[in-house]
C-alpha positions as CSV (number, residue, x, y, z in Angstrom):
1,X,0.3,-0.2,-0.3
2,X,1.2,3.4,-0.7
3,X,1.2,5.4,2.3
4,X,1.4,9.6,2.2
5,X,4.2,10.6,4.1
6,X,3.9,13.6,6.0
7,X,6.0,16.1,4.0
8,X,4.4,15.2,1.4
9,X,1.9,17.8,2.0
10,X,4.6,20.6,2.7
11,X,3.4,23.4,0.3
12,X,7.1,24.2,-2.0
13,X,4.8,26.2,-4.6
14,X,7.3,29.1,-5.6
15,X,4.9,32.2,-3.4
16,X,5.4,29.9,0.2
17,X,1.7,29.6,0.0
18,X,0.3,31.7,2.8
19,X,2.9,31.7,5.8
20,X,5.4,33.4,6.2
21,X,7.1,31.6,8.0
22,X,8.1,27.9,8.1
23,X,10.0,25.2,11.3
24,X,13.4,24.3,11.2
25,X,12.1,20.7,10.5
26,X,10.4,21.9,7.5
27,X,13.2,24.4,6.1
28,X,15.4,21.5,6.2
29,X,12.5,18.4,4.5
30,X,12.4,21.4,1.5
31,X,15.9,21.7,1.5
32,X,16.6,17.8,1.4
33,X,19.0,18.0,4.3
34,X,18.7,16.7,8.0
35,X,16.8,18.4,10.8
36,X,20.9,18.8,12.5
37,X,22.3,20.1,9.3
38,X,19.5,22.9,8.9
39,X,20.0,23.7,13.1
40,X,23.4,24.3,12.4
41,X,22.9,26.6,9.9
42,X,20.4,28.4,11.8
43,X,23.0,28.8,15.0
44,X,26.3,29.1,12.6
45,X,24.0,32.4,11.5
46,X,24.2,31.2,7.9
47,X,20.7,30.2,7.8
48,X,18.3,33.0,8.5
49,X,15.9,32.6,11.6
50,X,13.8,34.3,14.0
51,X,13.1,33.2,17.5
52,X,9.9,34.4,19.0
53,X,9.8,34.0,22.8
54,X,12.2,32.3,24.3
55,X,11.8,28.4,22.4
56,X,10.2,29.0,18.9
57,X,12.4,29.0,16.3
58,X,11.1,29.3,12.5
59,X,12.5,30.1,9.1
60,X,11.4,33.3,7.2
61,X,10.3,31.6,3.8
62,X,11.5,34.2,1.9
63,X,14.8,34.4,3.9
64,X,15.2,30.5,2.9
65,X,14.8,31.6,-0.9
66,X,17.6,34.3,-1.5
67,X,19.7,31.8,1.2
68,X,19.3,29.2,-1.2
69,X,19.6,31.6,-4.0
70,X,22.8,33.0,-3.0
71,X,24.3,29.5,-2.3
72,X,23.2,28.3,-6.0
73,X,25.3,31.9,-6.9
74,X,21.8,32.9,-8.2
75,X,20.1,35.9,-8.9
76,X,17.5,36.6,-5.7
77,X,14.2,36.0,-5.8
78,X,12.3,38.8,-6.8
79,X,10.6,40.4,-3.4
80,X,6.8,38.9,-2.8
81,X,4.2,41.5,-2.4
82,X,2.9,40.6,1.2
83,X,-0.7,40.8,1.9
84,X,-1.5,40.6,6.4
85,X,-4.9,42.0,5.6
86,X,-7.5,39.3,6.6
87,X,-8.9,37.8,3.7
88,X,-12.7,39.1,3.3
89,X,-14.2,35.5,2.6
90,X,-18.1,35.7,2.1
């Protein structure tokens, strides 16, 4: 039987879905590296991360995209327009 892995539902689209930040574990999955390697990149200040409170660590999607482009020698992706207003649903 073909079971769906937990990370297969992760949005990897160019616009990053509707979340501004992701967990370090999600960043590691997107980069196809170990969680420990991703935490090490954050610890060394190579991969951007934001500390929320005393224990919560998040990676900004935009920062991840810029870091990856820089590491690959590519031009930085264009800055997205972020709409922080709540969506109106009818």
